[in-house]
C-alpha positions, 0 to 999 in steps of 0.5 A, spaced: 544 254 837 544 263 837 544 263 830 537 266 827 534 259 827 535 258 833 528 258 837 524 254 830 529 249 830 529 248 838 521 248 836 522 243 831 526 238 835 522 239 841 516 237 837 519 231 834 522 229 840 514 228 843 517 230 851 524 225 851 529 228 855 535 226 856 537 222 862 541 226 867 548 227 865 551 224 873 546 218 870 549 217 864 557 218 866 555 213 871 552 207 866 557 209 862 563 208 867 560 201 869 559 199 862 567 200 862 569 197 867 565 191 865 569 191 858 575 192 862 573 186 866 572 182 861 578 184 857 574 187 851 578 193 848 578 200 851 575 203 845 568 206 849 561 202 845 556 208 844 550 205 846 545 211 845 541 207 851 546 210 856 543 217 855 536 215 851 530 211 855 528 206 850 521 208 850 524 213 845 522 209 838 515 208 841 512 212 836 504 210 838 503 217 842 502 224 840 505 229 845 509 234 846 511 237 852 515 244 852 518 248 857 522 252 853 524 259 852 527 264 847 534 266 846 536 272 850 541 276 850 547 272 847 552 277 848 550 278 855 552 270 857 558 271 852 561 276 856 559 272 863 562 266 860 569 271 858 568 274 865 568 267 869 575 265 864 578 272 867 576 270 874 579 263 873 585 266 871 586 272 877 583 267 882 588 261 880 594 264 877 599 259 878 593 253 875 595 256 868 603 256 869 604 249 870 609 248 864 605 242 862 602 240 855 596 239 853 595 231 853 599 232 860 593 236 863 588 231 860 591 225 863 591 229 869 584 231 870 583 223 868 587 222 874 583 226 878 576 224 876 579 217 877 581 220 885 574 223 886 570 217 885 574 213 891 573 220 895 567 220 894 565 213 894 570 213 901 567 219 904 559 216 904 561 210 906 565 213 912 559 217 914 554 211 913 558 207 917 558 212 923 552 212 922 550 218 918 544 216 914 544 223 912 549 220 907 544 217 903 541 224 901 546 229 900 553 225 899 556 227 893 553 224 887 559 221 884 559 216 890 553 212 886 559 210 881 563 207 886 557 204 889 556 201 881 563 198 880 563 196 887 556 192 885 560 189 879 566 187 883 562 183 888 556 181 882 562 178 879 567 175 885 572 179 883 578 182 887 576 189 889 583 192 887 581 191 880 576 197 881 583 201 881 586 197 877 581 199 872 580 207 874 587 207 872 585 204 866 585 206 858 578 203 859 577 208 863 579 214 860 576 212 854 569 213 857 566 219 853 563 223 859 571 222 862 574 225 856 569 231 855 570 233 862 578 232 862 579 236 855 574 242 857 578 243 863 584 243 859 583 246 854 580 252 860 587 251 863 590 253 855 586 258 854 587 262 861 595 260 860 
């Protein structure tokens, strides 16, 4: 996307898309994790079943309008952005020297990142729930966004009348590990670690 035709390509995409946008990342992540939990409860194979409705509104296929909304700005100083990315990696290396020297394989790092993602879902949900139980209703506004994933899992467990412990089992399962957003995040952090090390 930083080549000679970037601006023209983005303008073409925006014109054809008629102003449609992808769902926010956190919403896509929640949708995919809850769907994976349902598949786990159904004893379906753990491979994630892609569905464009996870990230796009079904109205993307409605072709009866002819408008487009654009907030596109042209590419600016790709070298400068690249420099900032390199600096960020160097700063990570200085701030976290032990992080890159743990002696784990790339796959072990991925597995660790996936288990951390599961831990963060539980901790975020537990924190929000505890705050609400103590009367801190500001948690409805400023709790970590991942808490909504825990709420979605809890709702599915209650709706299906299954033991809430199945949520913990799911978060340690291959079904959770196969969720695309979980995989992407785990692989990115593991690649950062490998690059720093």
